[in-house]
Backbone as numpy.savetxt, mean C-alpha at the origin, in Angstrom:
# Nx Ny Nz CAx CAy CAz Cx Cy Cz
67.38 -22.77 -41.57 66.94 -23.06 -40.43 66.48 -22.45 -39.35
67.53 -21.43 -39.47 67.57 -20.33 -38.28 66.20 -19.47 -38.61
65.88 -19.01 -40.43 64.75 -18.45 -40.40 63.58 -18.92 -40.57
63.40 -20.33 -40.26 62.39 -20.94 -40.45 61.87 -21.28 -39.01
62.80 -21.18 -37.80 62.53 -21.34 -36.73 62.03 -19.83 -35.79
62.83 -19.16 -36.68 61.94 -17.30 -36.32 60.75 -17.26 -36.35
60.32 -17.86 -37.84 58.70 -17.75 -38.61 58.07 -18.31 -37.55
58.48 -19.93 -37.05 57.45 -20.69 -36.13 57.46 -19.80 -34.96
58.21 -19.56 -34.34 57.86 -18.60 -33.19 56.86 -17.14 -33.26
57.56 -16.37 -34.37 56.66 -15.61 -34.75 55.21 -15.82 -34.72
54.75 -16.89 -35.32 53.42 -17.59 -35.67 52.87 -17.77 -34.23
53.56 -18.58 -33.12 52.91 -19.06 -31.69 53.04 -17.86 -31.50
53.48 -16.80 -30.97 53.46 -15.48 -30.54 52.34 -14.67 -31.01
52.12 -14.76 -32.51 50.71 -14.34 -33.16 49.40 -15.09 -32.47
49.65 -16.53 -32.60 48.47 -17.13 -32.15 47.95 -17.00 -30.60
49.23 -16.77 -29.60 48.71 -16.38 -28.55 48.64 -15.35 -28.15
48.62 -13.89 -29.08 48.37 -12.81 -29.05 46.87 -12.91 -29.53
46.50 -13.27 -30.44 45.03 -13.66 -30.64 44.01 -14.23 -30.07
44.91 -15.28 -29.04 44.22 -16.15 -28.13 43.85 -15.23 -26.79
44.86 -14.23 -26.55 44.84 -13.20 -25.63 43.64 -12.51 -25.43
43.53 -12.11 -27.17 42.72 -11.24 -27.34 41.27 -11.69 -27.48
41.24 -12.60 -27.89 39.88 -13.47 -27.98 39.16 -13.79 -26.71
39.93 -14.06 -25.72 39.81 -14.16 -24.18 39.10 -12.77 -23.95
40.28 -12.21 -23.82 39.67 -10.65 -23.41 38.18 -10.09 -23.56
38.10 -10.54 -25.23 36.86 -10.06 -25.90 35.56 -10.62 -24.89
35.76 -12.03 -25.02 34.87 -13.38 -24.29 34.24 -12.44 -22.89
35.79 -12.15 -22.32 35.44 -11.60 -20.75 34.73 -10.30 -20.64
35.05 -9.27 -21.70 34.34 -8.02 -21.64 32.77 -8.54 -22.38
32.70 -9.25 -23.33 31.20 -9.49 -23.43 30.10 -10.09 -22.32
31.06 -10.99 -21.66 30.50 -11.58 -20.86 29.94 -10.83 -19.78
30.54 -9.61 -19.17 30.61 -8.76 -18.68 29.38 -7.76 -18.97
29.49 -7.17 -20.10 28.72 -6.41 -20.44 26.95 -7.00 -20.61
27.02 -8.37 -20.93 25.98 -8.85 -20.88 25.27 -9.05 -19.77
26.39 -9.30 -18.72 25.81 -9.27 -17.08 25.08 -8.17 -16.92
25.87 -6.91 -17.10 25.35 -5.72 -16.86 24.02 -5.35 -17.52
24.11 -5.89 -18.56 22.37 -5.69 -19.64 21.28 -6.35 -19.04
22.03 -7.57 -18.49 20.71 -8.40 -18.06 20.01 -7.60 -16.97
21.28 -7.18 -15.75 20.70 -6.75 -14.67 19.67 -5.19 -14.57
20.15 -4.50 -15.97 19.53 -3.72 -16.06 18.18 -3.81 -16.88
18.05 -5.02 -17.48 16.86 -5.50 -18.24 15.84 -5.86 -16.96
16.52 -6.45 -16.24 15.85 -6.95 -14.98 14.90 -6.09 -14.34
15.75 -4.67 -14.22 14.73 -3.67 -13.69 13.65 -2.83 -14.43
14.09 -2.63 -15.99 13.84 -2.23 -17.09 12.63 -2.81 -17.59
12.52 -3.81 -17.77 11.65 -4.70 -18.84 10.91 -5.54 -17.76
10.09 -4.56 -17.27 8.87 -4.85 -16.03 7.97 -5.95 -16.60
7.60 -6.64 -15.51 6.61 -7.57 -15.85 5.12 -7.06 -16.26
4.39 -7.56 -17.25 2.88 -6.79 -17.85 1.99 -7.74 -17.42
0.74 -7.05 -17.10 -0.36 -7.71 -16.67 -1.55 -6.74 -16.96
-2.67 -7.62 -17.71 -3.93 -6.87 -17.68 -4.93 -7.11 -16.65
-5.51 -5.71 -16.55 -6.73 -5.68 -15.59 -7.63 -5.10 -15.99
-8.92 -5.80 -15.52 -10.32 -5.62 -15.96 -11.00 -4.63 -14.91
-12.14 -4.05 -15.16 -13.20 -3.36 -14.29 -14.20 -4.17 -14.14
-14.26 -5.14 -14.91 -15.38 -6.48 -14.49 -15.15 -7.68 -13.97
-13.55 -7.73 -13.89 -13.87 -8.75 -12.70 -12.20 -8.57 -11.95
-12.12 -9.46 -11.13 -10.68 -8.96 -10.25 -9.72 -9.75 -10.60
-8.44 -9.20 -10.68 -7.07 -9.83 -11.35 -6.45 -10.14 -9.64
-5.72 -11.10 -9.25 -5.08 -11.58 -8.02 -3.55 -11.81 -8.57
-2.87 -11.56 -7.82 -1.43 -11.81 -7.58 -0.74 -12.50 -6.22
-0.37 -13.40 -6.24 0.38 -14.36 -5.26 1.44 -14.31 -5.38
2.32 -14.09 -4.22 3.82 -13.77 -3.82 4.29 -15.05 -2.84
5.25 -15.27 -3.04 5.46 -16.50 -2.11 5.96 -15.74 -0.70
5.99 -14.60 -0.27 6.23 -14.07 0.81 4.80 -13.07 1.07
4.96 -12.61 2.48 3.67 -11.60 2.86 4.27 -10.18 2.44
3.28 -9.54 1.55 3.64 -8.45 1.11 3.79 -7.08 2.40
4.61 -6.48 2.22 4.89 -5.53 3.12 4.42 -3.88 2.42
4.83 -3.86 1.05 4.57 -2.68 0.73 3.95 -2.55 -0.71
2.80 -1.87 -1.08 2.10 -1.89 -2.51 1.88 -0.42 -2.80
2.45 0.32 -4.13 2.19 1.32 -4.79 1.38 1.20 -5.96
0.35 1.70 -6.34 0.06 1.41 -7.54 -0.10 3.61 -8.08
0.16 3.15 -9.42 0.62 4.72 -9.91 -0.53 5.55 -10.17
-1.78 5.06 -10.79 -3.30 5.73 -10.97 -4.29 5.24 -10.05
-5.43 6.54 -9.75 -6.17 6.53 -8.63 -7.25 5.43 -9.53
-7.26 5.20 -10.77 -8.22 4.28 -11.42 -8.33 3.13 -10.87
-6.84 2.68 -10.52 -6.97 0.83 -10.07 -7.00 1.39 -8.77
-7.57 -0.04 -8.03 -7.63 0.03 -6.96 -7.01 -1.88 -6.51
-6.23 -1.63 -5.05 -5.61 -2.48 -4.72 -6.03 -2.96 -3.37
-6.05 -4.27 -2.88 -6.17 -4.63 -1.11 -5.45 -5.83 -1.69
-4.68 -5.95 -0.16 -3.87 -6.95 0.11 -4.33 -8.02 1.32
-3.86 -9.38 1.21 -4.11 -9.71 2.52 -3.12 -11.17 2.53
-2.25 -10.83 3.83 -0.55 -11.47 3.55 -0.31 -11.67 2.61
0.02 -12.90 1.93 0.44 -12.72 0.37 -0.09 -12.92 -0.89
-1.27 -12.23 -0.62 -2.33 -12.11 -1.90 -2.52 -10.37 -2.34
-2.34 -10.30 -3.36 -2.71 -9.05 -3.82 -3.92 -8.94 -5.06
-5.06 -8.18 -4.61 -6.03 -8.06 -5.27 -5.97 -6.60 -6.11
-6.14 -6.88 -7.57 -6.36 -5.79 -8.34 -7.90 -5.09 -9.26
-7.98 -4.39 -9.40 -9.49 -4.18 -9.95 -9.13 -2.69 -10.83
-9.64 -2.17 -11.89 -10.02 -0.96 -12.45 -11.31 -0.26 -11.68
-11.65 0.67 -11.16 -12.40 0.96 -10.65 -13.17 2.06 -11.01
-12.36 2.58 -11.92 -12.81 4.20 -12.39 -12.45 4.23 -13.75
-12.78 3.09 -14.56 -12.66 3.17 -15.96 -13.29 4.62 -16.71
-14.45 5.04 -16.18 -14.98 6.29 -16.83 -13.83 7.39 -16.97
-12.71 7.69 -16.44 -11.69 8.61 -16.35 -10.38 7.96 -16.87
-10.18 6.88 -17.26 -9.05 6.18 -17.48 -9.16 6.07 -19.01
-7.96 6.39 -19.73 -7.58 5.98 -21.32 -7.19 4.81 -21.28
-8.22 3.81 -21.82 -7.82 2.03 -22.06 -6.25 2.29 -22.96
-5.83 3.25 -23.40 -4.64 2.97 -24.13 -2.92 3.04 -23.50
-3.54 3.92 -22.38 -2.50 4.10 -21.38 -2.10 3.12 -20.54
-0.99 2.99 -19.84 -0.59 2.05 -18.65 -0.09 2.79 -17.70
-0.25 1.95 -16.36 0.43 2.59 -14.98 1.03 1.62 -14.33
1.83 1.81 -13.56 2.77 0.70 -12.77 2.66 0.58 -11.44
2.50 -0.78 -10.99 2.68 -1.16 -9.92 3.64 -1.74 -9.41
4.21 -1.45 -7.91 5.39 -1.71 -7.16 4.79 -2.48 -5.96
5.45 -3.98 -5.98 5.28 -4.54 -4.67 6.39 -5.28 -4.11
6.72 -4.75 -2.61 8.15 -5.36 -1.90 7.50 -6.41 -0.81
7.93 -7.50 -0.95 7.61 -8.53 0.10 8.24 -8.57 0.97
8.01 -9.21 2.26 8.71 -9.18 3.53 10.30 -9.31 3.71
10.61 -10.21 2.88 12.24 -10.63 2.41 13.04 -9.50 1.77
12.13 -8.45 1.46 12.94 -7.58 0.54 13.13 -7.92 -1.23
12.14 -8.84 -1.42 12.11 -9.10 -3.08 10.97 -7.88 -3.39
11.51 -7.07 -4.73 11.19 -6.08 -5.27 10.61 -6.54 -6.85
9.12 -6.09 -6.85 8.83 -6.42 -8.04 8.05 -5.30 -8.81
8.38 -4.98 -10.16 8.07 -3.94 -10.71 6.94 -4.11 -12.12
5.79 -3.80 -11.90 4.86 -4.45 -13.06 4.12 -3.24 -13.67
3.96 -3.41 -15.20 3.19 -2.73 -15.71 1.73 -3.39 -15.99
0.83 -2.17 -15.51 -0.48 -2.55 -15.68 -1.20 -1.67 -16.75
-2.12 -2.49 -17.53 -3.04 -2.30 -18.49 -4.49 -2.84 -18.34
-5.41 -1.98 -19.27 -6.48 -2.14 -18.67 -7.04 -3.33 -20.31
-8.01 -4.29 -19.60 -8.34 -5.21 -20.75 -9.48 -5.32 -20.14
-10.56 -5.60 -21.15 -11.97 -6.11 -20.93 -12.14 -7.34 -20.18
-11.49 -8.17 -20.79 -11.74 -9.67 -20.66 -10.24 -10.20 -20.62
-9.55 -9.96 -19.72 -8.22 -10.71 -19.62 -8.17 -12.37 -19.48
-7.27 -12.89 -20.29 -7.22 -14.21 -20.30 -6.91 -14.75 -18.93
-5.59 -14.04 -18.20 -5.07 -14.73 -17.12 -5.49 -13.66 -16.04
-5.90 -14.31 -14.61 -6.73 -13.68 -14.12 -5.99 -14.01 -12.55
-4.93 -14.49 -12.58 -4.33 -15.20 -11.70 -2.83 -15.10 -11.75
-1.90 -14.38 -11.22 -0.54 -14.62 -11.51 -0.22 -14.99 -10.27
1.19 -15.86 -10.62 2.11 -16.45 -8.97 3.50 -16.18 -9.19
3.87 -15.50 -8.39 5.24 -14.60 -8.41 5.93 -15.66 -7.48
7.46 -15.95 -7.95 8.66 -16.53 -7.21 9.66 -15.62 -6.82
10.62 -16.00 -5.96 11.61 -15.18 -6.03 12.50 -15.11 -7.51
12.45 -15.65 -8.29 13.31 -15.46 -9.93 12.61 -14.17 -10.45
11.47 -13.85 -10.37 11.07 -12.69 -10.99 11.06 -11.60 -10.21
11.63 -11.70 -8.94 12.01 -10.40 -8.12 13.41 -9.65 -8.23
13.92 -8.39 -7.85 14.85 -8.15 -7.58 15.16 -8.01 -6.02
16.49 -8.33 -5.59 16.43 -8.57 -4.18 17.59 -7.37 -4.11
16.62 -6.64 -2.88 16.83 -5.50 -2.15 17.96 -5.84 -0.98
19.39 -5.22 -1.63 20.36 -5.79 -0.69 19.87 -5.14 0.95
19.85 -4.22 0.92 19.52 -2.86 2.00 18.44 -2.28 1.82
17.46 -3.75 2.08 16.07 -3.30 2.64 15.81 -3.04 3.88
15.26 -1.72 3.98 14.53 -1.27 4.90 13.73 -0.15 4.90
12.77 -0.80 5.02 11.71 0.04 4.99 11.55 1.39 5.91
10.54 2.47 5.85 10.77 3.44 6.78 10.27 3.12 8.02
11.00 3.71 9.54 10.11 3.04 10.76 9.10 2.79 10.92
7.98 3.83 10.33 6.66 3.67 10.74 6.32 2.57 10.02
6.96 2.32 8.79 6.12 0.89 8.29 6.88 -0.12 8.59
7.81 -0.08 9.43 7.94 -1.39 10.07 7.09 -1.73 11.20
6.87 -0.76 11.93 5.89 -0.52 13.03 4.81 -1.46 12.45
4.24 -0.58 11.67 2.61 -0.77 10.99 2.62 -2.61 10.81
3.68 -3.11 10.06 3.89 -4.50 9.71 4.08 -5.22 11.23
4.84 -4.75 11.78 4.62 -5.60 13.25 3.05 -5.84 14.02
2.40 -4.53 13.76 1.58 -4.55 14.82 0.28 -5.18 13.70
0.19 -4.72 12.86 -1.16 -4.82 12.05 -1.68 -6.25 11.76
-0.90 -7.29 11.47 -0.80 -8.60 11.09 -2.10 -9.50 12.66
-1.73 -9.20 13.78 -2.24 -9.69 14.99 -3.43 -8.67 15.52
-3.64 -7.35 15.09 -4.66 -6.71 15.51 -5.68 -6.71 14.36
-5.67 -6.97 13.38 -6.42 -7.12 12.24 -7.65 -7.79 12.64
-7.18 -9.28 12.85 -7.96 -10.31 13.48 -8.35 -10.58 15.03
-7.93 -9.23 15.91 -7.84 -9.47 17.32 -9.77 -9.18 17.47
-10.13 -9.86 18.67 -11.36 -9.58 18.92 -11.85 -8.14 19.55
-12.91 -7.72 18.91 -13.64 -6.12 19.10 -13.59 -5.80 20.31
-13.10 -4.71 20.99 -13.24 -4.40 22.57 -14.24 -3.04 22.86
-14.42 -2.42 21.82 -15.52 -1.37 21.62 -16.42 -1.52 20.46
-17.61 -0.93 20.51 -18.34 -0.70 19.29 -18.73 0.32 18.84
-18.60 1.49 18.11 -18.92 2.77 17.97 -19.18 2.89 16.54
-20.39 3.24 16.26 -20.92 3.35 14.57 -21.48 4.38 14.44
-21.80 4.64 13.12 -22.93 5.45 12.66 -23.48 5.04 11.17
-24.35 5.46 10.91 -24.85 4.36 9.52 -25.58 5.87 8.60
-25.51 5.77 7.41 -26.20 6.37 6.42 -25.85 6.28 5.15
-27.31 6.43 4.19 -26.88 6.23 2.83 -26.60 4.93 2.62
-26.92 3.73 3.39 -26.33 2.65 3.04 -24.64 1.99 3.54
-24.08 3.30 4.02 -23.04 3.08 4.40 -22.78 2.77 6.04
-22.04 2.03 6.47 -21.59 1.59 7.56 -20.28 2.28 8.06
-20.08 2.87 9.19 -18.69 3.57 9.72 -18.51 2.69 10.96
-17.52 1.84 11.37 -17.63 1.64 12.37 -16.38 1.50 13.28
-15.62 1.93 14.45 -14.77 1.74 15.34 -15.26 0.42 16.10
-14.22 -0.66 15.79 -14.35 -1.83 16.42 -13.18 -2.52 17.17
-12.29 -1.72 17.71 -11.07 -1.90 18.27 -10.39 -0.76 18.44
-9.69 -0.79 19.66 -8.83 0.10 20.09 -7.87 -0.47 21.07
-6.56 -0.40 20.51 -5.36 -1.24 20.78 -4.47 -0.61 21.45
-3.64 -1.03 22.67 -2.60 -0.14 23.23 -1.21 -1.06 22.80
-0.27 -0.44 22.32 1.16 -1.06 21.97 2.09 -0.36 22.15
2.68 -0.41 23.90 3.98 0.15 23.91 3.53 1.78 24.03
4.02 2.48 23.12 3.73 4.10 22.96 2.81 4.38 21.74
2.07 3.33 21.63 1.18 3.75 20.06 -0.46 3.24 20.48
-1.18 3.85 20.00 -2.83 3.55 20.37 -3.43 3.49 18.75
-3.91 2.32 18.40 -4.17 1.66 17.41 -5.79 1.62 17.14
-6.35 2.32 16.20 -7.85 1.98 16.18 -8.32 1.58 14.83
-9.00 0.71 15.14 -9.59 -0.29 13.92 -10.94 0.12 13.26
-10.65 0.55 12.20 -11.89 1.23 11.52 -12.60 0.34 10.32
-13.67 -0.04 10.53 -14.01 -1.02 9.29 -15.32 0.32 8.73
-15.30 -0.09 7.30 -16.22 0.74 6.34 -16.91 -0.42 5.57
-18.27 -0.44 5.89 -18.94 -1.10 4.86 -20.21 -0.38 3.94
-20.07 -0.84 3.12 -20.80 -0.34 1.82 -21.73 -1.26 1.27
-23.15 -0.91 1.75 -24.18 -2.10 1.58 -24.93 -1.09 0.04
-24.46 -0.33 -0.62 -24.82 -0.07 -1.93 -24.13 -0.74 -2.90
-24.74 0.03 -4.51 -23.55 -1.16 -5.41 -22.72 -0.22 -6.08
-22.83 1.16 -5.36 -21.95 2.36 -5.72 -20.93 2.31 -5.31
-19.53 2.33 -5.83 -18.12 2.89 -5.15 -18.09 3.79 -4.16
-17.51 3.29 -3.08 -17.49 4.36 -2.02 -15.90 4.83 -2.23
-15.43 6.27 -2.80 -14.02 6.48 -2.75 -13.59 7.70 -1.37
-12.88 6.93 -0.72 -12.62 8.58 0.25 -12.02 9.48 -0.12
-12.29 10.58 0.36 -11.71 11.71 0.31 -10.55 12.04 1.11
-11.08 11.71 2.38 -10.39 11.90 3.71 -10.76 11.05 5.11
-9.98 10.57 5.66 -10.45 10.44 6.98 -9.73 11.03 8.22
-10.25 11.43 8.89 -9.80 12.53 10.10 -10.11 11.94 11.25
-9.09 12.47 12.36 -8.90 12.50 13.56 -8.58 13.56 14.32
-9.78 14.28 14.75 -9.99 15.27 15.57 -10.49 15.39 17.03
-9.31 15.84 17.44 -9.73 16.07 18.90 -10.19 17.48 19.27
-11.05 17.36 19.78 -12.12 18.66 19.76 -12.71 19.08 21.27
-12.92 19.80 21.86 -13.65 20.45 23.22 -15.17 20.01 22.91
-15.66 19.52 23.93 -17.19 19.20 23.77 -18.04 20.43 23.46
-19.10 20.04 22.76 -19.72 21.19 22.35 -20.84 21.58 23.81
-20.83 22.99 24.04 -21.68 23.22 25.29 -22.48 24.10 24.80
-23.85 23.91 25.49 -24.97 25.21 25.13 -25.43 25.47 26.55
-25.39 27.03 26.40 -25.64 27.57 27.88 -26.96 28.56 27.28
-28.01 28.53 27.52 -29.16 29.51 27.31 -29.05 30.70 27.81
-28.21 31.02 28.68 -28.13 31.90 29.59 -26.92 32.78 29.04
-26.15 32.44 27.99 -24.86 33.19 27.62 -25.17 33.84 26.33
-25.05 34.97 25.74 -24.85 34.99 24.39 -24.11 34.21 23.33
-24.21 34.40 22.41 -23.27 33.57 21.33 -21.91 33.96 20.99
-21.85 35.25 21.69 -20.45 35.85 21.72 -19.79 34.93 22.82
-20.58 35.01 23.90 -19.63 34.43 24.79 -19.30 32.87 24.97
-20.14 32.22 24.05 -19.92 31.06 24.13 -18.59 30.27 23.51
-18.12 29.38 24.88 -16.36 29.06 24.03 -16.29 28.80 22.74
-15.17 29.36 22.10 -15.12 28.69 20.67 -14.57 27.37 20.82
-15.08 26.24 19.73 -14.68 24.70 19.67 -13.33 25.10 19.15
-12.27 24.14 19.76 -11.00 24.06 19.39 -10.95 22.54 18.66
-9.90 22.39 17.56 -9.71 21.25 16.80 -8.50 21.16 16.99
-7.73 19.79 17.29 -6.46 19.60 16.82 -6.44 18.18 16.04
-6.01 18.45 14.87 -5.98 17.33 14.25 -4.89 16.09 14.30
-5.18 14.94 14.55 -4.00 14.09 14.86 -3.55 13.19 13.75
-2.59 13.26 13.26 -1.98 12.72 12.33 -1.25 11.08 12.79
-2.00 10.45 12.00 -1.53 8.98 11.98 -0.05 8.60 11.47
0.98 7.79 12.55 2.12 7.58 12.16 2.35 6.41 11.49
1.31 5.54 11.46 1.46 4.45 10.26 -0.27 4.03 10.16
-0.33 3.86 9.11 -1.76 3.25 8.54 -1.62 1.76 8.01
-2.45 0.77 8.15 -2.39 -0.63 7.63 -3.62 -0.88 7.15
-3.40 -1.45 6.04 -4.54 -1.90 4.80 -5.10 -0.73 4.41
-4.52 0.35 4.40 -5.24 1.70 3.50 -5.60 1.60 2.38
-6.80 2.13 1.88 -7.45 1.76 0.60 -8.21 3.09 0.40
-8.25 3.71 -1.18 -9.02 4.59 -1.29 -10.42 4.31 -1.73
-10.85 3.22 -2.13 -11.62 3.18 -2.79 -12.50 1.39 -1.84
-13.94 1.43 -1.54 -14.73 0.36 -1.40 -15.51 -0.08 -2.03
-15.51 -1.36 -2.78 -16.53 -1.71 -3.58 -17.52 -1.60 -3.16
-18.76 -1.67 -4.07 -19.98 -2.07 -3.77 -20.46 -3.16 -3.28
-21.47 -3.27 -2.20 -21.20 -4.52 -1.50 -20.29 -5.40 -0.99
-19.48 -4.46 -0.38 -17.98 -5.08 0.24 -17.82 -4.10 1.65
-17.04 -4.83 2.58 -16.53 -4.09 3.11 -14.79 -3.97 3.37
-14.33 -3.21 4.25 -12.76 -2.94 4.10 -12.59 -2.66 5.51
-11.17 -2.83 6.34 -10.75 -2.73 7.44 -9.54 -1.98 7.20
-9.32 -0.99 8.43 -8.10 -0.02 8.08 -7.84 -0.17 9.65
-6.43 0.16 9.90 -5.63 0.11 11.08 -5.32 1.54 10.85
-5.16 2.15 11.94 -4.63 3.56 12.13 -3.57 3.81 13.35
-2.44 4.14 13.22 -1.24 4.08 14.65 -1.02 5.67 14.64
-1.18 5.64 16.34 -1.19 7.22 16.80 0.20 6.92 17.66
0.87 8.22 17.85 1.71 8.22 19.49 0.39 8.32 20.51
0.44 7.54 21.17 -0.60 7.32 22.78 -0.72 8.33 23.25
-2.36 8.59 23.01 -3.11 10.24 23.55 -4.42 9.32 24.28
-4.81 10.32 25.28 -6.33 10.03 25.76 -7.10 11.32 25.80
-7.83 11.66 25.08 -8.70 13.13 25.84 -8.94 13.46 27.07
-9.27 14.26 27.25 -9.44 14.68 29.02 -11.14 14.71 28.80
-11.67 15.14 29.77 -13.10 14.88 30.26 -14.07 16.01 29.38
-13.00 17.13 28.88 -13.78 17.87 28.14 -13.92 18.09 26.55
-12.86 17.10 26.64 -12.91 16.53 25.19 -13.34 15.36 24.61
-13.23 15.57 23.29 -13.62 13.97 22.55 -12.83 14.31 20.91
-13.08 12.59 20.35 -12.21 12.15 19.28 -13.32 12.17 18.25
-13.30 12.91 17.52 -14.09 12.82 16.40 -13.44 12.15 15.31
-13.92 11.10 14.31 -13.26 10.47 13.31 -14.58 11.02 12.37
-13.98 11.38 11.29 -14.65 11.75 10.12 -14.44 11.15 8.88
-15.11 10.55 8.48 -14.87 9.82 6.85 -16.10 10.53 5.66
-14.73 10.87 4.83 -15.78 11.65 3.85 -15.86 11.10 2.45
-16.43 10.97 1.83 -16.56 10.86 0.20 -15.79 12.08 -0.52
-15.47 11.40 -1.72 -14.79 12.19 -2.60 -15.44 13.30 -3.32
-15.45 13.99 -4.43 -16.09 15.33 -4.89 -17.15 14.57 -5.55
-17.10 13.57 -6.03 -18.41 12.84 -6.74 -19.25 12.42 -5.75
-19.58 12.15 -4.61 -20.44 11.84 -3.86 -20.61 12.76 -2.21
-21.74 12.59 -1.69 -22.22 13.27 -0.73 -22.18 12.62 0.88
-21.44 11.29 0.85 -21.98 10.72 1.54 -20.62 10.47 2.84
-21.34 11.02 4.16 -20.25 11.10 4.97 -20.48 10.00 6.58
-19.89 10.32 7.13 -19.83 9.73 8.55 -18.91 9.87 9.62
-19.34 9.70 10.84 -18.72 10.96 11.91 -19.04 10.20 13.10
-18.21 9.63 13.74 -17.75 8.49 14.96 -16.99 9.43 16.26
-17.95 9.45 17.02 -17.63 10.21 18.18 -17.05 9.34 19.44
-15.81 9.68 20.06 -15.19 8.92 21.03 -14.79 9.74 22.37
-15.21 9.18 23.79 -14.92 9.84 24.81 -13.86 9.28 25.83
-13.62 10.15 26.64 -12.65 9.33 27.60 -12.83 8.00 28.13
-14.31 7.85 28.42 -14.49 6.50 28.44 -14.55 5.39 27.43
-14.66 5.77 26.48 -14.12 4.71 25.48 -12.68 4.23 25.41
-11.84 5.25 25.87 -10.34 4.92 26.07 -9.57 4.05 27.19
-10.91 4.43 28.45 -10.26 3.45 29.35 -11.21 2.15 29.87
-10.01 0.91 29.07 -10.79 -0.11 29.55 -9.71 -1.13 29.45
-10.02 -1.86 30.08 -8.69 -3.38 30.16 -8.67 -3.83 28.47
-7.37 -3.68 28.38 -7.13 -4.03 26.57 -7.06 -5.60 26.54
């Protein structure tokens, strides 16, 4: 009887130990699965196909704050919560390759997307909600990007208060807004491409320079040398490299506030990349800066 009781107790302990091991194993597997799922969310990126013949649109639940695409052969353009993507340089793109697109929305939702080329993608519009995003707990863009987001939404559609332009080779370059916001000055530049050829910007430069003076009574050696001071934007809104044929694009450039002197002008120079020779230059003087905002 005693031996039987001992065997029963031993069996109970064994079963308890097995139950504990099973519970421990279950918790361990659940934890590992949870960690794997989180990693998989970051690594197993969304995959979309993009064409050079058609435009692909991505629609998000929130306003887009930040966009970055890994290859220059693809162009993006955003308006509030809609992102437009197109392959704009198929000649230099290997169709077997892929690149990545990163999107962060206003609420700190992070999307990582693989981009591959397909001449005729079946899906041309993608809708993303919070479930497909990684939530950035400590979401905090750079200070300048915060300033850009704060100012650009309103200023992009604000009425024009200045109009300075230049035109050449079916390209039009226009400054149609100068705005003052606390310690910032913001220039609104519109580039219009009336040709069928993509305009790929090499650089957009803001140069503060002395006015050119010509005095026929002075020798060339005695003429005052021109001085150039390049102003670097502290933030840029709606920046893009490529302006498609028969389209236009507006970019805002924000600087720490400055005003040229009566002997200076601000030259805004827009240059096409090495594949083309189209150029534009807009000149602003002190009178263009001093107006009621």
